[in-house]
C-alpha positions as CSV (number, residue, x, y, z in Angstrom):
1,X,-9.5,22.3,39.3
2,X,-9.7,24.8,42.1
3,X,-10.1,28.4,40.9
4,X,-10.4,31.7,42.9
5,X,-13.6,33.7,42.3
6,X,-13.0,36.8,44.4
7,X,-10.3,39.5,44.6
8,X,-10.3,39.3,48.4
9,X,-9.3,35.6,48.3
10,X,-6.7,36.4,45.7
11,X,-5.2,39.0,48.0
12,X,-5.1,36.4,50.8
13,X,-3.3,34.0,48.6
14,X,-0.8,36.7,47.7
15,X,-0.1,37.4,51.3
16,X,0.5,33.7,51.9
17,X,3.0,33.9,49.0
18,X,4.7,36.8,50.7
19,X,5.0,34.8,53.9
20,X,6.3,31.7,52.2
21,X,8.9,33.5,50.1
22,X,10.0,35.5,53.1
23,X,10.2,32.4,55.4
24,X,11.8,29.5,53.4
25,X,15.3,30.7,54.1
26,X,14.8,29.9,57.8
27,X,15.1,26.2,56.9
28,X,18.7,26.7,55.9
29,X,19.4,28.2,59.3
30,X,17.8,25.2,60.9
31,X,20.0,22.7,58.9
32,X,23.4,21.7,60.4
33,X,25.9,24.5,60.3
34,X,28.4,22.4,58.3
35,X,25.8,21.8,55.5
36,X,26.8,23.9,52.5
37,X,24.3,25.9,50.5
38,X,25.1,24.1,47.3
39,X,24.2,20.8,48.9
40,X,21.1,22.2,50.6
41,X,20.0,23.6,47.2
42,X,19.5,20.1,45.7
43,X,17.0,19.2,48.4
44,X,15.4,22.7,48.0
45,X,14.8,22.0,44.3
46,X,13.4,18.5,45.1
47,X,11.0,20.1,47.5
48,X,9.8,22.5,44.7
49,X,9.2,19.7,42.3
50,X,7.4,17.4,44.8
51,X,5.2,20.2,46.0
52,X,4.3,21.3,42.4
53,X,3.3,17.7,41.6
54,X,1.2,17.5,44.8
55,X,-0.7,20.7,44.0
56,X,-1.4,19.3,40.5
57,X,-2.7,16.0,41.8
58,X,-4.9,17.6,44.5
59,X,-6.2,21.2,43.8
60,X,-5.4,20.9,40.1
61,X,-7.5,17.7,39.8
62,X,-10.6,18.7,41.8
63,X,-13.7,20.8,41.0
64,X,-15.6,21.5,37.8
65,X,-13.6,24.6,36.7
66,X,-10.9,24.6,34.1
67,X,-9.2,21.4,33.0
68,X,-7.8,18.6,35.2
69,X,-4.1,18.5,35.8
70,X,-3.1,15.3,33.9
71,X,-5.5,16.0,31.0
72,X,-4.1,19.5,30.8
73,X,-0.5,18.3,30.5
74,X,-1.4,15.8,27.8
75,X,-3.0,18.5,25.6
76,X,-0.4,21.2,26.1
77,X,1.6,22.4,23.1
78,X,5.4,22.8,23.2
79,X,5.2,26.6,23.1
80,X,3.3,26.7,26.4
81,X,5.3,24.1,28.1
82,X,8.5,25.7,26.9
83,X,7.5,29.1,28.2
84,X,6.8,27.7,31.7
85,X,10.1,25.7,31.6
86,X,12.0,28.8,30.5
87,X,10.5,30.6,33.5
88,X,12.0,27.9,35.8
89,X,15.4,28.1,34.1
90,X,15.5,31.9,34.4
91,X,14.4,31.8,38.1
92,X,17.1,29.2,38.9
93,X,19.8,31.2,37.3
94,X,18.7,34.4,39.1
95,X,18.4,32.6,42.5
96,X,21.9,31.1,42.2
97,X,23.4,34.4,41.1
98,X,21.7,36.1,44.1
99,X,23.2,33.6,46.5
100,X,26.6,34.2,44.9
101,X,26.1,38.0,45.3
102,X,25.2,37.5,49.0
103,X,28.4,35.4,49.5
104,X,30.6,38.1,48.0
105,X,28.9,41.4,49.0
106,X,26.9,40.4,52.0
107,X,23.2,40.0,52.8
108,X,22.7,43.7,53.6
109,X,23.9,44.8,50.1
110,X,23.1,42.0,47.7
111,X,19.6,41.1,48.8
112,X,18.0,44.5,48.8
113,X,19.7,45.4,45.5
114,X,18.7,42.1,43.8
115,X,15.2,41.8,45.2
116,X,14.6,45.6,44.9
117,X,15.4,45.4,41.2
118,X,13.4,42.2,40.8
119,X,10.4,43.9,42.4
120,X,10.3,47.0,40.3
121,X,11.4,45.4,37.0
122,X,9.0,42.4,37.6
123,X,6.0,44.6,38.2
124,X,6.8,46.7,35.1
125,X,7.3,43.6,32.9
126,X,4.1,41.9,34.1
127,X,2.1,45.0,34.0
128,X,3.1,45.7,30.4
129,X,2.2,42.1,29.5
130,X,-1.2,42.2,31.3
131,X,-2.1,45.8,32.4
132,X,-4.7,45.0,35.2
133,X,-5.2,47.5,38.0
134,X,-4.6,51.2,38.7
135,X,-1.0,52.0,37.6
136,X,-0.6,55.0,39.8
137,X,-1.5,53.1,43.0
138,X,0.4,50.1,41.9
139,X,3.7,51.8,41.2
140,X,3.4,54.1,44.2
141,X,2.9,51.0,46.4
142,X,5.9,49.3,44.8
143,X,8.0,52.4,45.4
144,X,7.1,52.4,49.1
145,X,8.0,48.7,49.4
146,X,11.4,49.5,47.7
147,X,12.0,52.3,50.3
148,X,11.2,49.7,53.0
149,X,13.8,47.3,51.5
150,X,16.4,50.1,51.4
151,X,15.7,51.1,55.0
152,X,16.1,47.4,56.0
153,X,19.5,47.4,54.2
154,X,20.6,50.6,56.0
155,X,19.6,49.1,59.4
156,X,21.7,46.0,58.6
157,X,24.7,48.1,57.7
158,X,24.4,50.1,61.0
159,X,24.2,46.8,62.9
160,X,27.4,45.5,61.4
161,X,30.3,45.6,63.8
162,X,32.6,46.9,61.0
163,X,31.8,48.5,57.7
164,X,32.7,46.1,54.9
165,X,34.0,47.2,51.6
166,X,31.4,46.6,49.0
167,X,32.5,44.3,46.2
168,X,31.8,45.6,42.7
169,X,31.6,42.0,41.5
170,X,29.0,41.2,44.1
171,X,26.9,44.3,43.1
172,X,27.1,43.3,39.4
173,X,25.9,39.8,40.2
174,X,23.0,41.2,42.4
175,X,21.9,43.5,39.6
176,X,22.0,40.7,37.0
177,X,20.1,38.4,39.4
178,X,17.5,41.1,40.0
179,X,16.9,41.7,36.3
180,X,16.6,37.9,35.6
181,X,14.3,37.5,38.7
182,X,12.0,40.1,37.3
183,X,11.5,38.2,34.1
184,X,10.8,34.6,35.2
185,X,7.2,35.2,36.3
186,X,6.2,36.7,32.9
187,X,7.0,33.5,31.1
188,X,5.1,31.3,33.5
189,X,2.1,33.7,33.2
190,X,2.4,33.6,29.4
191,X,2.1,29.8,29.3
192,X,-1.4,29.8,30.9
193,X,-4.9,30.5,29.5
194,X,-5.9,33.9,30.8
195,X,-9.4,33.0,32.2
196,X,-8.8,30.0,34.4
197,X,-12.5,29.0,34.1
198,X,-12.2,28.8,30.3
199,X,-9.4,26.5,29.1
200,X,-7.8,27.2,25.8
201,X,-6.4,24.4,23.6
202,X,-2.6,24.1,23.9
203,X,-2.3,26.4,26.9
204,X,-1.6,25.4,30.5
205,X,-3.7,25.6,33.7
206,X,-2.0,27.4,36.6
207,X,-1.2,24.0,38.2
208,X,0.4,22.5,35.0
209,X,2.3,25.8,34.6
210,X,3.8,25.6,38.1
211,X,4.7,21.9,37.5
212,X,6.5,22.7,34.2
213,X,8.2,25.6,35.9
214,X,9.5,23.2,38.6
215,X,10.7,20.9,35.8
216,X,12.7,23.8,34.4
217,X,14.3,24.5,37.8
218,X,15.2,20.8,38.2
219,X,16.7,20.4,34.7
220,X,18.7,23.6,34.9
221,X,20.0,22.8,38.3
222,X,22.1,19.9,36.9
223,X,24.1,22.6,35.0
224,X,23.9,25.6,37.3
225,X,24.4,24.0,40.7
226,X,27.0,21.5,39.4
227,X,29.1,24.5,38.2
228,X,28.6,26.2,41.6
229,X,29.7,23.0,43.4
230,X,32.9,22.7,41.4
231,X,33.7,26.4,41.3
232,X,32.0,28.0,44.4
233,X,32.1,31.7,44.9
234,X,33.2,31.2,48.5
235,X,34.6,28.1,50.3
236,X,36.0,24.9,48.9
237,X,34.5,22.8,46.1
238,X,32.0,20.1,47.1
239,X,31.1,16.9,45.4
240,X,28.0,14.7,44.9
241,X,29.5,12.3,47.4
242,X,29.3,15.1,50.0
243,X,25.6,15.3,49.4
244,X,25.0,11.7,50.4
245,X,26.9,12.2,53.6
246,X,24.4,14.7,54.9
247,X,22.3,14.1,57.9
248,X,18.6,13.3,57.6
249,X,17.8,16.7,59.3
250,X,19.8,18.6,56.7
251,X,18.1,16.9,53.8
252,X,14.7,17.4,55.4
253,X,15.3,21.1,55.9
254,X,16.2,21.5,52.3
255,X,13.0,19.7,51.0
256,X,10.9,21.7,53.5
257,X,12.5,25.0,52.3
258,X,11.6,24.1,48.7
259,X,8.1,23.1,49.6
260,X,7.5,26.4,51.4
261,X,8.8,28.4,48.5
262,X,6.7,26.4,46.0
263,X,3.5,26.8,48.1
264,X,4.1,30.6,47.7
265,X,4.7,30.2,43.9
266,X,1.5,28.1,43.5
267,X,-0.6,30.5,45.5
268,X,0.8,33.5,43.5
269,X,0.0,31.9,40.2
270,X,-3.5,30.8,41.3
271,X,-4.2,34.3,42.6
272,X,-2.9,35.9,39.3
273,X,-6.2,35.0,37.6
274,X,-8.1,37.5,39.7
275,X,-5.4,39.9,40.9
276,X,-3.4,40.1,37.6
277,X,0.2,39.0,37.3
278,X,1.7,42.5,38.2
279,X,-0.2,42.7,41.6
280,X,0.3,39.1,42.4
281,X,4.0,39.2,41.7
282,X,4.4,42.6,43.4
283,X,2.8,41.5,46.7
284,X,4.8,38.3,46.7
285,X,8.2,40.1,46.3
286,X,7.4,42.1,49.5
287,X,8.9,38.9,51.1
288,X,12.2,40.7,51.7
289,X,10.7,42.6,54.6
290,X,9.0,39.5,55.9
291,X,12.5,37.9,56.1
292,X,13.7,41.0,57.9
293,X,10.9,40.6,60.5
294,X,12.1,37.0,61.1
295,X,15.6,38.4,61.6
296,X,14.3,41.0,64.1
297,X,11.9,38.9,66.1
298,X,13.2,35.3,66.0
299,X,16.9,35.5,65.2
300,X,17.5,38.8,67.1
301,X,19.8,40.1,64.5
302,X,19.5,43.7,65.7
303,X,19.9,43.2,69.5
304,X,23.3,44.9,69.5
305,X,22.4,47.5,66.9
306,X,23.4,51.2,67.4
307,X,21.0,53.7,69.0
308,X,18.4,54.9,66.5
309,X,18.1,51.6,64.6
310,X,14.6,50.8,66.0
311,X,13.4,54.0,64.5
312,X,14.7,53.0,61.1
313,X,13.1,49.6,61.5
314,X,9.7,51.2,62.4
315,X,10.0,53.4,59.3
316,X,10.7,50.3,57.3
317,X,7.5,48.6,58.6
318,X,5.4,51.7,58.0
319,X,6.5,52.1,54.4
320,X,6.0,48.3,53.9
321,X,2.5,48.3,55.2
322,X,1.5,51.5,53.3
323,X,3.0,50.0,50.1
324,X,1.0,46.7,50.5
325,X,-2.2,48.7,51.1
326,X,-1.6,50.7,47.8
327,X,-0.8,47.5,45.8
328,X,-4.0,45.8,47.1
329,X,-6.0,48.9,46.3
330,X,-4.7,49.1,42.8
331,X,-7.2,46.4,41.7
C-alpha cells in the first residue's frame, strides 16, 4: 500500500484535507434549489463509500509497504473493525446534528460553534491518545484558528440584513454536534496499526480503516437520515419516493460532494502516520475558514456587508494562516 515517508508530504496531504472538507458543501449549492438536504445526503454518503472503496483498491493495494487492502480486511479482528465503524456512526450523528443546528440557528451561529468545539476537543482527544508534536505550538495554533472561526462568524452576523434571535435549541444541537465530531477521528485512528510500514495482526491499515468508517456512515444513515426525512427540523417531511424523482444533476452533485469529503478523510488518515492524529485532524478542521473564503470570493456573500467587514475578514485570514503555521511547526 502507499505510505507517506516524510513530514512535508504529510502536511501537504493535510492541506488537501482542509481544502476538501472546506469545499464539499459547494456541491449542495450546485444542485437544484428544490433538492432537499435530506435527499442530497443519501448521495453524499454513497460518494463517501464509493471513494473509500476506490482508495482501498488503488493506493491501498499497491506498493510493498504495509498490507494489501483485501488481505487486510480478511485478517482484521472485530475490535478494530468495530472501532472504525463506530467512528463512522459518531461522525454521521454529529454531521446530521450540525445540519439541524444550522437549519435552526443559522450558519453564522451553528457552524462556528459546532466546528470550533470539534476542532479544540478533537485535537485534545487525539493528542491525549497519541501525544506527538510540541503541545505549546499545537494548542496555540488551534487557538488562533478558533479566533479566525469566531471572526468569520462575527463578519457573517454583521452582513445579515437583520439580526436574528439565536435559538437555544440550535445552540445546544451545535454544541452536541461539536463534541461528537471531536470524538469520531479517535476511534478510526485507534483501529489502525501505529506504524503503517509494520502491519499488526488484527489491526487495520489506513485504507481499510477509512472503508470500515464509510460502512459505519452508510449503516447509521438508514436510521439517522430516515428519522430526519420523517421529522425534519425545518420544512415538510420527504419520502424515499422523492429521492427517485431527483434530477441526474442533483444526484451527481451529492455523490461528488461525498467523494470530495472522503478524499479529505483518506488523505488525513494517511497523513496521520507521519504527522500524528492531533496535527492531522487539527489542520483538516481548519476547513471552516476555507469554506468562508469560498463564500467571500465565489459566492460573494459579503458584497453588501457593512463598512469595516473587510478588516474583520483580513484579521480572520491572518489568524488562520498564523494558526496553520504553528500547527505545522508543532511536529
